[in-house]
N, C-alpha and C positions, 0 to 999 in steps of 0.2 A: 117739171114735165108739163105740156100743156094738157095730157091725157088722164080722164078719172073712170073706172071700171064703175056705171050706174046700177049692172048686174051681168051677169056671166055673157051673156049677147049682144050689149048695149055699152058705149062706151060713149063719153064725151070732151072735149078736147074746146078748151077757152082760147081764142085769140084775141091778141092785141096788136094794134094798129103796125103795119110794118113786118108783123111776121108772118111766113107762112108755113103751109100741111099739106103733104100729098096724100090723098086716099083713092083708093078703087072708083073707079067709076062704078056710079047707083047703090052707093055705102051710103048714102046722105038719108038718114031719118028726118030730121029735124033741123033746123036755126033757129037762130034769135041774134039780133043785131044786122050790121050792116057787114053783112059775108058774102062775098063772090068766089062762083065758082066756074074752074075753067077748064074745059078739058084740053089734055097735054097732049098732044099728038106724038111730042116725042115717049113717052114712057116713063116720063119720072126729071133725073139731073140728068146734066151733062148733055155735050154737043151732039151733031148728025152719028156719029161715031158710034158713043154709046146706046143712042135706040138701033143703031144697023147691030152691036153684037146684042143685044138683049134679045131680038127678034128672031135671030142666027139660033141662039142657045134656049129658047123658047122660056126666055122668062120675063116677056113684054106683057103682063098685065096691064088693059089700059087704064090711065091713071087720071085724076082732076087734083088742080091746082085750089087748093083754098086758100083765100086772101080774106083782111078785113079785119072788123072788133067786131067780137059777140063771142058767142058757143055756137055750137055742131054738136050732133047726135049723129055717131056710125055705128053700124052695125051691117051686116052681107049674110042674105042664106040661112039665118038661124044659128049660123055657127057659133061655136064657143070661142071666148074672148079672153084675151090675155095682154094685160097691160106690162110691156117689157122696158125698165128705166136704164138706159146707156150710160155707159161712164168711162167714153173712151173707149171700150172696147168695141168688137167687131159681132152680130149677128147676124146667122146663117138662115136663112127660111127661102122656103117655096113662095115665089112671088106672087101664083094665086092663092094664099094663103098671107097675106099680106094687106091688110086692113085700111091702117092709117099710119102716118111718120111725118116726124118734126121735119122741118125744109132746111133744117139744116146738118143732117146726118148727110153724110156721103153716102150715096149709091153707087152698089157696084155687081159686076157678076162675076161669080167665080169657077172655072173648069173644077168640078167635082170627080173629073174620071182615072184622076192621077190618085185616089183614096181607093187605096186595096189593090193598086195594078188591073191588069185584063177581069180578075173575079167583081171588083169593083164597077169597072166600066159594066159588065154584064148584071149586075146585080141591080145600076142604074135604072137599063133599059127593061128588065124585067120587069119594077118594082114602079113603073112610070117614073119615076122622080128626077130621070135623067139624066144626064151629063154636067147640068151648071144647078147653081143656087143663085138667090141675088143674097149679099150682102148689106148691111149699114153700119154706120162705123161713126164714131164719135159720140158728142155730150148729147142727152136728151131724150 
C-alpha cells in the first residue's frame, strides 16, 4: 500500500510509474518528484453514469487524479487521518471524509436507506448522513 501516516493529520503516498491515486481536491500539502495532479470531472472512477449517480446521491466530492513518480503529502482541514488497508473487503465511508485512495480500488455508491427501514431513512436525513454512502472495494 502506498500510504503511510506521518502524524495524526498528514499522510504520505509513494507513487511508482504507472500507478494512480485519487484524492480530494485541495488535499495535497507538498510533493517531491515527477508527479501530476489532474482535476477529475467525473469525481472518481467509472463513467458518466457513475458520476451522475454520485451527484444525485450527494456523494460527489471533487477529486483529483494523482500520477507519476515520487511522494505526495496529503492532509485536509486539520482533520485526523487514519490509513486503512483493504484486503479484498469493502469500506463504507462518507465521500467528504475520504482523503485519498489507491487507484486500483473499485469506487461505488450504496443506498443506505434500506438499513433499518423507514427509521433508517429518517435517521439518515436527521443526522445529515443522507441515504447514500461511498464504497471502496479491493486490495490497497
